[in-house]
C-alpha positions in Angstrom: -3.6 -22.5 -9.9 -5.3 -24.6 -7.4 -5.0 -23.5 -3.8 -6.2 -25.6 -0.8 -6.4 -24.9 2.9 -6.3 -27.3 5.9 -6.0 -26.6 9.6 -2.5 -25.6 10.5 -0.3 -26.9 13.3 -1.1 -24.2 15.8 -4.2 -22.4 16.9 -5.2 -19.6 14.4 -3.1 -21.0 11.5 -3.7 -22.6 8.2 -1.6 -24.9 6.0 -1.8 -24.0 2.3 -0.9 -26.1 -0.7 -0.6 -24.9 -4.3 -0.7 -26.9 -7.5 1.2 -26.8 -9.8 4.5 -26.3 -8.1 6.3 -23.0 -8.1 8.3 -22.3 -11.3 12.1 -21.7 -11.0 13.0 -18.1 -10.3 9.4 -17.2 -9.1 8.0 -16.7 -5.6 4.7 -16.7 -3.8 2.8 -13.8 -2.2 -0.6 -14.0 -0.5 -3.5 -11.8 0.7 -6.1 -12.7 3.3 -9.4 -10.9 3.4 -13.2 -11.5 3.5 -13.5 -11.2 -0.3 -10.1 -10.8 -1.9 -9.9 -10.5 -5.7 -7.6 -12.4 -8.1 -5.0 -10.3 -9.9 -4.8 -10.4 -13.6 -1.9 -12.1 -15.4 0.9 -9.5 -15.6 -0.5 -7.3 -12.9 2.0 -6.0 -10.3 1.5 -7.6 -6.9 3.4 -5.5 -4.3 0.9 -3.5 -2.2 -1.2 -5.5 0.2 0.6 -8.8 -0.4 2.8 -10.8 2.0 5.8 -12.9 0.8 5.4 -16.6 1.5 7.9 -19.4 1.2 5.3 -22.0 0.1 5.6 -24.2 3.1 5.1 -22.2 6.4 1.7 -22.1 8.1 -0.1 -18.8 7.7 -1.8 -17.0 10.6 -5.4 -16.2 9.7 -9.0 -16.0 11.0 -11.7 -18.4 10.2 -14.3 -17.2 7.7 -11.6 -15.5 5.5 -10.3 -16.3 2.1 -6.8 -16.4 0.7 -5.4 -15.4 -2.6 -2.0 -17.0 -3.4 -0.1 -15.4 -6.3 3.0 -16.7 -8.1 5.0 -13.7 -9.1 8.1 -13.3 -11.3 11.2 -11.3 -10.3 9.4 -8.0 -11.1 6.4 -9.0 -8.8 4.2 -9.5 -11.8 1.4 -12.1 -11.5 2.2 -15.4 -13.3 -0.8 -17.2 -11.9 -3.2 -17.0 -8.9 -5.7 -19.1 -7.0 -8.2 -18.5 -4.2 -9.8 -20.6 -1.5 -11.7 -20.3 1.8 -9.5 -20.8 4.8 -9.6 -23.7 7.2 -8.0 -22.6 10.5 -6.9 -24.6 13.5 -8.8 -23.8 16.7 
């Protein structure tokens, strides 16, 4: 997955885009940290992740990175991507 970040619409937010698009029946989760790690395919992604609808801006601090994970109905990783955050001032 390719994850990109641009400044969000409000101070302290980022706008994330993900390619390819979300597969039917799956959902997104994300984790923001200084050095987050990518989960392995099939790994359960419950603890430490936040559900995301794929369009809403995400509140974050500059200098952080984000991992976005596409998960199946059992919260198992289908794909993941990481990028440095660009945050609106």
